[in-house]
Phi, psi and omega in degrees: 000134184295155179297144177282119182274135182273122187244132170261125180250105179266121184097043190283339181269354183272185183303303185295325180291315180297322180286333177295318178286341171287325174294319179292326178292333182277343181233059185293347178269003176239344182218148170227152177264117179259336178222144174229131179228134182221176180260257190254356184276065177294338182287314175296318180300323177295328178289317181297317181296319178296323183284309196257348174052058183283165180269329182238148169220166173215144178207147184271327184290153181287332182269116182300156173296147186294131175074016183279119175240025179281166175279129174275127176235158168287163176307314179295321184292320173294314176304329185250003191290138184295347180275350181265124182270319186227130177247126176259112186263092186247016174283161183249159181060214188292343184292351184267348185300302177304322181288321174300315178297318179298318182295315187281334174291330181271001180077024189276152160289127187243115176266105197257118169251350183268098185289323177318313182309305178291330176292317180286327190215043187297317178300311184296313191291312185297321179297317184289328183297308183296320182299315187264004183060039181267140182265120166263124179246115181293143182247345172300136182305320185290315184287328173292326174299315184291314182301319177295318179294333180276345177299129181085356180273139177268340178257157175291159174291155173267329176216146167248137180241112179264131181266152172220141178297333178098355175071178180282001184238029174297123179096359177294149170273159174311322181293319180289328177295319183292347178260003181293136181257162177304323181300312180300315182301324188275003175257090174284140183284346183231330194244151175256112183217173179289164187307305177312307179292326180287319173300316181302315177298325185287327184269351186073008170299319177309321184286325181295318175299323182289331175299311183293323183292315176305320181298325178278322182290333189236007170062052190238130178294140184307326183293349181253015179246123184236144178249131180234132176285126176227091193294345182281337183049047176255318166274123190270336167180173188220158178227132173253130177257174189303333181266010174090355176283147189233130177250134177232146181255130177236155171173177177291154176288080183214119184300340182294339178295299180292337176294311182288324178293325173292336176282317188266352180303139008269010177274159168242119184256140179288131176219111190286348180276346184272150184277154178243156183286137174262104189288341179289336183254356178276102182271324178204160177235112183243155183228144176206160178284153171287159178266089182293334176293314179286333184230071195289345185305319182304314180288323179299324178290315184301317176303314178297319182294322182293316179296325184060220186058226176266003178304316177297330178292317171304307185305309184299317184291321181295314187298312179306317182289315182299317176298319179297316179295323175293313181295333174273006170069030179268339184218165183269168177304317183283352168288342182295308175296325177300311179290327181294315183294321176297315179302320177296323188288328179264004182286135172251106191279151177246134179271148185038064183285151173276160178309320183288323173297320183290322181290321184295318175299316176307312184287320178297324179288314178303313178301321177299319182292318184296325181286328175310312192283323176298317175299331187266354175283000000 
């Protein structure tokens, strides 16, 4: 029997974290949970501790999970602990940056679902990963698809084609978009995700962040990365090579598939709990260009990625703050790109920033966006 890999799941009570634990439960002879880290959902964390019996835990809430007798570690300590073989980074937003850096500096295999880390500090993270021989395995379905398409190829890809479902508001007019409610935005047509990612998918900001992430993961110029809307969410992304041939990775829209691949790579293990494509019911696969005018967040993200420096960090901070304001019903759906665009227009970038400078920009931008909203009320 193969060695059992010890996994630390950072963000265990979130959508990706819960699905990671489902995969691990289905493959008990291959993985064990050594660490669990959560935010404020200590009731669910207590259930996870009871089931998986980890050695290490982290929680943000002041009240410890019921019955927890595990060793408490910080996120960075858990991500770099010598007893951890694989780190699943499933926290959202800026909170993943320090943990990501800790994991790659410790030479860990990192199953990365936190795209903001690479967007904010891609140059720093990829440099540290190479230096310390850390392996970054993408958990995003799109980047996992690209990674799989590149397996076995001796040449770099000529182009990357990221697919997007188009979200729940594909085809909406500007008037309709202005009336979108948080409840509507949280109903994604294809995927089950956390609130932040779901809203980002509705604005297409998520796809813009993925463009930046793909640039760092696959060393690809932004001009060679294309976004295509694919409503069926069956083809998760494609790669075009120098001779014009294109490889696509296909599967059901289920995050457990890329999660499992990141855990088991380079093996593929049978998991009877995962869904299979039903070819008798797939009648068509459609593609169309994204509507940059109706969904300007996509264009804003690509432009921030091209500018580099601290623009991507400002982008993430402005977007995360605007999404929070939208979910609390303080701004309209169409105010999200307006606020992000204003924050980027006013941003003074720093080249080759340190992690500390990136986090400082993050805090400053968040306050700036809140002030924009406060001044307009």
